[in-house]
N, C-alpha and C positions, 0 to 999 in steps of 0.2 A: 338427180331426179328425186323429187319427194313424193312418196306414195302414202296416202292415209287408207288403212285397212279397218274397216268397221265391221265386227263379227266375222272376219276373215283371217285365217292364220296361214303361215307358211310362205308368205310374200318375202323374199330375201330383203328387199329395201323397204318393205313396209313398216309404217309407225302405226302401231295398234291403238285405237282410241274409239270414240263414239260421237254421236252428234251432239252430245250435251257437253262434253269436256273439250272437243277438238278445236284447235286454232281456227280462224276464219279460212274457209275452204279455198279462197283464192291463194293461200300461202303454199298449197300443194300443186303439183302437176298432174296427179292422178288421185281420184278418190274411188276406192272400191267398197262396195256395200253388199251385205247379204242381209236383206230386210226381213229377217225370219218372222219378227214380231216388233212390236214397240219396245218391249222389254230389253230385246237384244241390242236394238240400235241406239237406245237411250240407257245403256247398261248401269250407269250409277244410280238411275232411278227405278231399276228393275223390281226391287223390293217393294218400293212405294206403289208402282203401277200394279204390280200383281195384287197387292192387298186393298188398293182402291178400286180396282176393277170388278165390278159385280155384274154378271150377265151382259158384258160388253159395254159397261157404262163407267166412266171415270167421274166421280162426283165431288171433288174438292178442287181447289185452286190448281192442283197439279195439271188438271185437263186443259185449263187455259194456258198454262205455261208450255205445255207441248203442242198446242196449236200455234201460238206465237212463235215458238222455237223453230218448228217446221216451215213456217213462212219466211223466217229469217234465213234458215239454210237453203231454201229454194232461191232465194235472191242471191246468195253466195255461189250456188251452182251456176247460175245465169253468168256471174262474172268470171268464174272459173272457166266455163266453155268459151266465152268470148275472148279470154286471153289464150286459147289453145289448149286447155286442159282436157283431160279425159275423164268420163265418169262411167264406171263399170258397175252394173248392177245384176246380181243374181236373180233370177225371177221366181220368187216364192209366191204362194197364194196370198191374196189380199186379206189382211186382218183389219176388220172394221170395229171402231169404238165410238161411243157418243160421249164427248166431254161435256159435263155440266159445270159452269162456273159463274157465280156472281149473279147480279140482277141488272136489268136495264133501268132506265129512268123511270118507267112506268111500273117497276116492281117485278116484272115478270123474269122468270129464270132464263138464263142464256145457255145455249147449248150449241155444239159444233160437232160435226162428223170428222173423226181423225182416222186415217189409216197408216199402215207401215210404209206407204209410198208418197205421203204428201210432201215430204222434203224434196222429191223429185218431180212429181206430176203438176205440182203448182207453179212450175216454170212453163208459161204458156207456150213459148216458141216451140216447145218439145212436142206438142200435140199428142201427148201420151194420157190415156185415161185409165186410171185404177181399176174401173169396173171392167175394162177390157181383158184384164189379167185374169184368166180363168183356172180354177182348180183342175188339175187333170192327173193322169196316171201315165204319161208317156215315159217310156224307158229309153236307155241308151241304144239298144238295138234298132229302135224305131226312128233315130235321128238320121235325116238326109242332109248332106251338106250342099248348100245352095251356091256358095261364093268361095270356090276352092282357091282363089288367089288372095283372099283377104288375110292380113296378118293373123287373126284369130282362128284361121281355119285349122292350123296346126293343132290348136287345143281341142277345137270341136271335134277333130278326128278321133279323140279319146272317147266319144260318144257318151259325155255325161248324161245322166238321167235328170228329168225335170218333173217337178210337181205343179208346174202351172205353164200355161201357154197363152197366146193370143190368136184368136180366129177371125177377126175382123180385118183380114189381110188387105182388102181392097182400100179401106180407109187409110191404113198405115202406109201402103205403097203410094198412095195419092199424096200424102203429106211427107214424101221424100225419105221414108224409112226403107231401109234395104233389109230384106230377109236373109240372113246368114245359114239359118238351118231350120228345117221344118220336119213334121211328122205327118204322114197320111196325105200330104199335099195341101192340107187345109189348117194345120196348126204350127203356127210360128214359134219355135222353140228359141231362137237367137236372132236379135235384130240390131241394127246399128243406124245412127243418123248423124249427119255432120251438122253441128251448130256453130256458126262463126268459124273460127279457126279450130274448134275442138269437136270431140266426138262423144256421143253417148252409146254404149254397148250393153245390151241386154243378153245374159247368157243363161243356160239352164241351171236349175237351182242346186243341182248335186254337185258338190266340189270336194275334192280330197286335198288336203293341205300339201301332200307330196307333189301336187301339181302347180304350187306356188311359183316354183322357178320357171315353169313353162309359160304361166300367165305373164310373168314379168318379161320374159323374152318376146311374147307377143306384144306387150305394151311398147318395148323399145323399138320393134319393128314397125309399129304403127306410127310412133312418134317420129321416127327417121332421124335424120341428122339435123335437128332444129337448132342446136347450139351453134352460134356463129363462131367461126375461127377467130383466134386472137389475132389482133391487127400487128403486122410487123412494124418495127420501130420506123423504118423509112416512110411508111404510109401516114403516120401520125402527124407529120408535118405539112401533109397536103391538105388544103382547105377547098372544099366543095363551094361553088358560088353562092353567096348567101350566108355561109356558115360563119364568116368572120363577124358579121354583124350580130348573129345570134349569141356567138360566144362572149362578145362585148356586153350585150344585154344580159346574158346569164351571170357575168361577173358583177354587173351593177345589182341584180336580184340578189344574188348571194351575200353581197355587202349589206343590203337591207335586211335580209334574213337574220344575219349575224348580229346586226344592231337591234333588231326587233327581239331577238332571243335574249340578248343582254337585258334590254329593258323589261322583258317579261319575267326573267329571272328575278330582276330587282324588285319589281312590283310583287311578285310571288312572296319574295322575302319580307317585304314591308307589309303585306296582308298577313302573313303568318304571324309577325311580331304583334300586330294588332288582335288578331284572332286569339292570342294567348290570354289577353284580359279577360275573355270570357270564361276562362276556367275558374275565376272567382264566383261565378254563378253555379257551377254544377260539379267541380271536380273535388278531389280528396287526395290525400297522401303526399309523401315527400318529393315525389318526382313532378307533380303538377300543382297542387293548391299550395303548398308551403312556398315554393320559389316565387310564385306570382303575387302571394300575399306580401312578401319581402319587398318585391319590386314595387308594389302599390305604395308601401310605407316609404320606401326610399323616394319615390316620386312626390310624396308629400313633405319631403324635407328631412327625413331621418337619415342618419348614417347607419347603415345595416350591415352587420357582420354575421357569417355563419358560426355555429358553435358545435362542438362534438354533440352526438345524438342525446347523451346523458344530461346535457347542460340546458337544453331548450331547443327550440326550432330557429333561434336567431336572438341577437342582442340589438337593440335600438339605442343610439346616442343622439342627443340634440341638446339645445341650450337649456332644456328643462331637466336633463338628467338621464340616467341609464334605465332601460326597461328590458325585460326578458319576454320572449314571444312564445305563445303556444298556439299551434294551428290544428283544428279538427274539422273534417268534412263527414257528415253523418248522414245515413238515409233517413232517420227520424230525429227525435230530440237529441241534442248534445247532453251527454250524462256528467255527473259529477267527477268521474275518475280522471277526466282530462285536466280539470283545475287543480285536483289533488297533486298531479305530476308537476304543474306549474309551481305550486307552493313549495314542493321539496326542492325544485330547481332554484327558486328564490332563496331558500335557506342555505343550500349549498354554495350559491354565489356569495351571499353575505360573509359566510365563514371563511371563504377563500380570500375575497377581496377586502373585507372589512367595510363594505357598503351594501346597504339593502337596496335592490333595484325594484322598479315598479314592475308590476306583472300585467301583461296584456294577452287576453285569450280572444282569438279570431275564430269563429265558428261558421260552418256553412251547413245548417241543419235542414232536413228534408231536402237535400241537394238534387235529387232525382225528380222533385216535383216542379210544375210551372211556378213562377215566382208569386203569382196571386194565390197559390194554394199551400203556402208555408205559413203555419201548419195548415193541413186540410181543412176547409170551411166545416166540414160535417163532423170534426172530431173535437175532442177537448184537450189535445196534445198541446204541448208548449215548445218554442223554438229551444230553450235551455231549461233544464230541470230546475225545480225550486231549490233543491239542495245545492245545485252549482252556483245559482244566484245569490244565495244566502252566504255561501263560502266566499265568493267574489266580493261582496259587501264588507264581510268581516275582515278580509285581508287587503282591502283597497285595491282590487284587481278590476281592471277594465275589461269588459266584455263586449266584442263588436262582432257584427255580422259582415261576412266577407262580400256580400251583396252590397252592403253600404260603402265598402271599399271600391267596388265596381263603380258606384255612382261618383265617388271622389275621382277616380282615375278619369272617367268620361269628362267630368267637369274640368279637370286640369287640361286635358288633351284638347278641349274647346276653347281654352284660354279663359274659363270663368272664374279661376282662382288666382287671386294676386298673392305675392309673398306674404303680405300681412294676414291674409285669410288663411294660407297654409300654416302660419304660426298659430293662429287662433285654434285651428283644427288640431295641431299637435298639443296645444295646452289642454283642449277638451278630452283628448284621449289620455293624457298623462295624469289629469287631475280627476279622472273618472272614477267611479266605485259602483260595481255592479254593472248592469246592462246599460250601454251609452248608445243612443241614437245619434248619429253624427249629423242628422239634419234637423233636429229639433233646435229651436232658438233658445 
């Protein structure tokens, strides 16, 4: 039995959480809530609610979130009850708040009243009205047990005090509510209603954690022996008329599900492989931008090999010679220090191999901006610094944009590049000096 306890401690089998973080409520057999306030039942948001709440008003997007979340939880309560679950709510006074959030199409501010009971009362079949829960001063001594044989009678005999009650008794009795305990003959302090296969139980607000075991005992008694007994082995081979056909159809469905699952996984894998190319547009770093730049150049016909970190971000080999690669993704202009590193790597390679390689710098400047805002239209900034471009021309280093490589990749994937066109592209890169636009004639 899974019990979700919200603002309630001491339930032996209870999993303590809140209406914000808890799993889907249908995952539980029992939900116990003490709706003392919005802060208590949405406890991770308590600090925000408290600081956002001014004179009963929540004036930021948080209000809209709470309204939406209460509606969502009310739908889950419906599913829980239809599946035979139990909702136990300690009756605290109603706390009302006005949530202000956003504007409608006419520009008018939108608002919605929210209470600490919306997660429950918005379930229409319950016929429970938050406005009927009235602040009161009933004490334990004034509690009169009305249903002595009910499973929760044992708990109610402890005469828990209550700070709220319902006095519109005729309405609730006419809508199938049963009064479990009252005071003065007019104040309902505990009520219950059967919904589908489940139950809603309202209890007096005052609760002591040492009574948690007693509460759970009452729950078990109410649930009764719902768990079916395990089927003996000899009964498993007996088929009820019509069951054989259903089992056969199930086998066919399961086969299709397995086939579709395999196809879905394959399509997801293919989609992820294609999604990676978009890293050329916005990514940076050794884990993301560098590998996809190497893959793009490999797709263009280069033989690409990784090198130790100190030696470059990769070496490229083609019929036109060897090149060393340096890759940089930047939030703004790509600065000269990146090409300085590449020049050192070229010198080290020449000293070790006796061959001076070509240098290629691939940059992704202003990588977080939209493509038509690189650089921003309102600024005087450049994609690559003047110092970098001057050094690139002096040392015959080709400077490319990773976004241009993305265009190359999409062209190759669409079959728009022949082998001869790929070769001309490699020649343009290897013979370049300074910034090279791959799509200039």
